[in-house]
FITIMI-971965 format. One record per residue (C-alpha): x, y, z; residue in three letters; residue number from 0. Coordinates in Angstrom, 1 decimal, decimal comma. Each point is the difference from the previous one (the first is absolute). Last residue first. Example, Ala and Ser with C-alpha at 12.3 -4.5 7.8 and 13.67 -1.06 7.14 Angstrom:
<pados>
      X      Y      Z res   n
   13,7   -1,1    7,1 SER   1
   -1,4   -3,4    0,7 ALA   0
</pados>
This chain:
<pados>
      X      Y      Z res   n
  117,4  199,2  100,6 GLY  75
    2,3   -2,4    0,1 ARG  74
   -1,2   -4,0    0,9 PRO  73
    1,1   -1,4    3,4 GLN  72
    2,8   -1,4    1,0 GLY  71
    1,9   -3,3   -0,4 GLY  70
    2,0    1,3   -3,6 ARG  69
   -1,5   -2,9   -1,9 HIS  68
   -3,7    0,5    1,4 ALA  67
    0,8    3,3   -1,2 ALA  66
    0,5   -0,8   -3,2 ALA  65
   -2,8   -2,1    0,0 HIS  64
   -1,6    2,7    0,4 ALA  63
    0,6    2,5   -2,1 GLY  62
   -0,3   -2,2   -2,9 ALA  61
   -3,4   -0,7    1,2 LEU  60
   -0,8    3,9    0,4 ASP  59
    1,6    0,9   -3,5 ALA  58
   -2,7   -3,2   -1,2 ASP  57
   -2,7    1,9    1,4 ASP  56
    0,7    2,9   -1,9 TYR  55
    0,6   -2,1   -3,4 HIS  54
   -3,4   -1,6    0,8 ARG  53
   -1,8    3,5    0,8 LYS  52
    1,6    2,1   -2,6 ILE  51
   -1,2   -3,4   -2,8 GLN  50
   -3,3   -0,2    1,9 ALA  49
   -1,0    4,0   -0,8 PHE  48
    1,2   -0,9   -3,7 GLY  47
   -2,5   -3,1   -0,5 PHE  46
   -2,4    2,4    1,5 ALA  45
    0,8    3,0   -2,3 THR  44
   -0,5   -2,2   -3,2 SER  43
   -3,4   -2,0    1,5 PHE  42
   -1,4    2,5    0,5 LEU  41
    0,7    1,7   -3,9 THR  40
   -0,8   -3,6   -1,2 LEU  39
   -3,1   -0,3    2,2 SER  38
   -1,0    4,0   -1,2 LEU  37
    1,0   -0,9   -3,9 GLY  36
   -2,4   -3,0    0,4 PHE  35
   -3,0    1,3    1,8 VAL  34
   -0,3    3,7   -2,6 TYR  33
    0,2   -3,2   -3,0 MET  32
   -2,5   -2,1    1,1 GLU  31
   -2,3    3,1    0,9 ALA  30
    0,2    1,2   -3,3 ASP  29
    1,6    3,3   -1,6 LEU  28
    3,6   -0,5    1,5 ALA  27
    2,8    2,9   -0,6 ARG  26
    0,6    0,5    3,1 ALA  25
    0,5   -3,2    1,4 TRP  24
    1,5   -1,5   -2,5 ILE  23
    2,9    2,8   -0,4 LEU  22
   -0,8   -0,2    4,1 LEU  21
    1,5   -4,0   -0,6 GLY  20
    2,3    0,3   -2,5 LEU  19
    1,8    2,0    2,0 LEU  18
   -0,1   -2,4    2,4 GLY  17
    0,9   -3,0   -2,4 LEU  16
    3,2    2,9   -0,8 PRO  15
    1,1   -0,1    4,1 ILE  14
   -0,2   -3,3    0,4 MET  13
    3,0   -1,5   -2,6 MET  12
    2,0    2,4    2,8 TRP  11
   -0,6   -2,0    2,7 SER  10
    0,4   -3,8   -1,6 VAL   9
    2,8    1,4   -1,0 ILE   8
    0,9    1,2    3,3 ARG   7
   -1,4   -3,3    1,4 ASP   6
    2,3   -2,3   -1,7 ALA   5
    3,2    2,6    0,3 THR   4
   -1,1   -0,2    4,2 GLU   3
   -0,4   -4,5   -0,1 ASN   2
    3,0   -0,6   -1,4 ASN   1
    0,7   -0,5   -3,8 MET   0
</pados>
């Protein structure tokens, strides 16, 4: 399994965790569950943004490698 496939699988697994965090956060009756639901939601959201950043960083790196092999500047 390549890295991109694994990233997609993990990203799709984080969606239900984020939604579970929202549900726990919304229905919390005590401070501990409130903080846990909020933390799970924020972690899931930050993880999603980190995956998006990683994807575009990898694409930029691939473009830079291709430009180096062409002997010119990166496109864009």
